[in-house]
Each structure stands twice: as C-alpha cells, then as structure tokens.
C-alpha positions as CSV (number, residue, x, y, z in Angstrom):
1,M,-108.3,-37.3,-31.1
2,A,-107.3,-39.4,-28.9
3,L,-106.7,-43.3,-29.0
4,P,-109.6,-45.1,-26.2
5,E,-107.6,-46.6,-23.7
6,H,-107.1,-50.3,-25.0
7,D,-107.1,-49.5,-28.8
8,T,-104.0,-50.2,-30.6
9,G,-103.1,-47.4,-32.8
10,V,-102.5,-47.1,-36.6
11,G,-100.0,-44.9,-38.3
12,Y,-101.9,-43.2,-40.7
13,S,-99.3,-40.2,-41.0
14,F,-95.9,-39.0,-38.8
15,G,-94.3,-35.8,-38.8
16,L,-90.6,-34.8,-37.3
17,E,-90.8,-31.2,-35.8
18,I,-87.6,-29.7,-35.7
19,D,-87.3,-26.3,-34.1
20,G,-91.1,-26.1,-34.4
21,V,-91.2,-26.3,-38.2
22,A,-93.1,-29.5,-38.8
23,V,-91.8,-31.9,-41.9
24,R,-94.9,-34.1,-42.2
25,A,-95.5,-37.0,-44.4
26,I,-93.0,-39.3,-43.3
27,H,-94.1,-42.6,-44.3
28,E,-91.9,-44.9,-42.1
29,V,-90.0,-43.9,-38.5
30,S,-87.6,-46.8,-37.0
31,G,-85.0,-47.3,-34.1
32,L,-86.7,-45.3,-31.4
33,M,-85.7,-47.1,-28.4
34,A,-83.7,-46.8,-25.2
35,A,-81.8,-49.5,-23.8
36,P,-80.2,-49.5,-20.1
37,D,-76.9,-50.8,-19.5
38,V,-77.4,-53.2,-16.2
39,A,-74.7,-52.7,-14.0
40,E,-73.8,-55.4,-11.5
41,L,-73.2,-55.3,-8.1
42,E,-71.0,-57.5,-6.1
43,P,-72.6,-58.2,-2.6
44,T,-70.2,-56.7,0.4
45,T,-71.6,-59.1,3.0
46,R,-70.5,-62.5,3.6
47,Q,-74.3,-63.1,4.0
48,T,-75.0,-62.6,0.2
49,A,-71.8,-64.0,-0.9
50,S,-73.7,-66.3,-3.5
51,S,-75.8,-63.8,-5.5
52,E,-75.1,-60.4,-7.2
53,K,-77.8,-57.2,-8.0
54,R,-78.2,-56.2,-10.7
55,V,-79.7,-52.5,-11.5
56,P,-80.3,-49.9,-14.3
57,G,-77.4,-48.1,-15.8
58,R,-76.8,-45.7,-17.9
59,A,-79.0,-45.4,-20.7
60,K,-78.4,-45.9,-24.3
61,W,-79.8,-44.2,-27.0
62,G,-80.5,-45.1,-30.6
63,E,-80.5,-43.9,-34.1
64,I,-83.9,-43.0,-35.7
65,T,-84.6,-44.0,-39.5
66,L,-86.8,-41.7,-41.1
67,T,-88.2,-42.4,-45.1
68,R,-90.2,-40.3,-47.2
69,G,-91.6,-39.9,-50.3
70,L,-89.1,-37.7,-52.4
71,T,-90.8,-34.2,-52.9
72,A,-89.5,-30.7,-53.5
73,D,-88.7,-30.2,-50.0
74,A,-85.6,-30.3,-49.3
75,S,-85.4,-30.1,-45.4
76,F,-83.8,-32.9,-44.9
77,A,-80.6,-32.2,-47.3
78,K,-80.7,-28.9,-46.1
79,W,-80.7,-29.7,-42.5
80,F,-77.9,-32.9,-43.3
81,N,-75.6,-30.5,-45.2
82,T,-75.6,-27.7,-42.6
83,A,-74.7,-30.1,-40.0
84,R,-72.0,-31.3,-42.4
85,S,-70.9,-28.1,-42.9
86,S,-71.0,-26.2,-39.4
87,A,-68.3,-25.4,-37.6
88,K,-70.1,-26.4,-34.7
89,V,-69.9,-30.1,-33.5
90,A,-72.5,-31.6,-35.3
91,E,-76.0,-29.0,-35.5
92,R,-78.0,-30.6,-32.7
93,K,-81.6,-29.3,-32.3
94,R,-84.3,-30.4,-30.5
95,G,-87.2,-31.9,-32.0
96,A,-90.3,-34.3,-31.6
97,I,-91.8,-37.5,-33.9
98,V,-95.2,-36.9,-33.8
99,V,-97.8,-39.7,-34.6
100,Y,-101.5,-38.6,-36.3
101,D,-104.6,-40.3,-36.3
102,Y,-107.1,-40.1,-39.9
103,E,-107.9,-36.7,-38.9
104,G,-104.6,-35.2,-38.7
105,Q,-104.5,-35.0,-35.5
106,P,-101.6,-35.6,-33.4
107,V,-102.2,-39.3,-30.8
108,V,-99.0,-39.3,-29.8
109,T,-95.4,-37.0,-29.0
110,Y,-92.1,-38.5,-28.6
111,S,-89.4,-35.9,-27.8
112,I,-85.7,-36.3,-29.0
113,I,-83.5,-34.2,-27.4
114,N,-79.7,-33.1,-29.1
115,M,-81.0,-35.1,-32.2
116,W,-78.3,-34.3,-35.4
117,P,-78.3,-35.7,-39.0
118,K,-75.8,-38.8,-39.5
119,K,-76.9,-39.8,-42.7
120,Y,-78.8,-39.3,-45.9
121,V,-79.6,-41.8,-48.3
122,L,-82.0,-40.8,-51.9
123,N,-83.1,-44.2,-52.7
124,L,-83.3,-44.0,-56.7
125,K,-84.6,-47.1,-58.8
126,A,-85.6,-46.7,-62.2
127,G,-88.2,-48.8,-64.0
128,E,-90.5,-48.9,-61.2
129,S,-93.4,-47.7,-60.5
130,S,-92.8,-47.0,-56.8
131,V,-92.0,-43.8,-55.0
132,L,-88.9,-42.5,-55.1
133,T,-88.2,-41.6,-51.3
134,E,-84.6,-39.9,-49.1
135,T,-84.1,-41.1,-46.1
136,L,-82.5,-39.6,-42.6
137,V,-80.7,-41.3,-39.9
138,V,-80.4,-39.3,-36.9
139,S,-78.7,-39.5,-33.8
140,Y,-80.0,-38.7,-30.6
141,E,-78.9,-37.7,-26.9
142,A,-82.3,-38.9,-25.0
143,L,-85.9,-39.9,-25.7
144,D,-89.0,-38.7,-24.0
145,T,-93.0,-39.2,-24.8
146,D,-94.9,-36.9,-24.2
C-alpha cells in the first residue's frame, strides 16, 4: 500500500535485504544519508573577480546503524564474522532498507551499494524489562531511493 501523496509515513516495520535475503523486525535505522562536498571555483575573468561559484562535489556517504531485538536469527553476527575473517577486502554486498506499512507491504526502498559490516554490538542489560538488542553498523559507498 503506497502512501497518498501528502501523507506522512509511520514506521511500522523496517527490514534489511542483503543479496535477496530479508532480515525483518528491525526497530531502528539511523544514518541513511548523502552529503556532497562543496567545490568552490575561482573566477577566471576580471569581470567576476569578486564572486566565487559553488558547485556540488563528490558525494560523502554515511554509516547505517541497524538495531533489532535479539532473536535466534544470527544473520547480523554471521555476516560480521564472515566479513572480518574474509581474505577479500571486506565482504561487500548489495542490499536495501525496506520500510513496511501496517499491512506488511513495502512503502519505500533505499538501495545500498557496496555495504559491509563495520561494527557489531550486543546490548545486554540485566534486571530490566526492556528487550535485549543487537546493533549492526554498516558502511556503504552509495545510496539510492527506489
């Protein structure tokens, strides 16, 4: 179910797809960003000597932090361990962050190019009624909205 043009989305559910395999039940995604550098061009003629031209430069990409409740699904830890022990330069994958509506239908997809796990954290706290969580920090080279 796509959102009407002027409605705001509600985050019912998020998922991560890595090479076609879905990891659902992610309750927090942060860090999806692109920020181009700004290049400043010096004028080459005397008529424009007092002004600089600013143009977008090379894009900088962020790191995505994914947090979910700890379950028997060990896909975050497995991917991190495989990438860490791989003889290749980090195990880079193509994937997507998918936002689902209350009916479980995809609303928007953010394609992520050449992502690899940078950090894996278990969040354990005894004596509370809060859910145990695991966090995966993913570095990436490009982001695209489908």
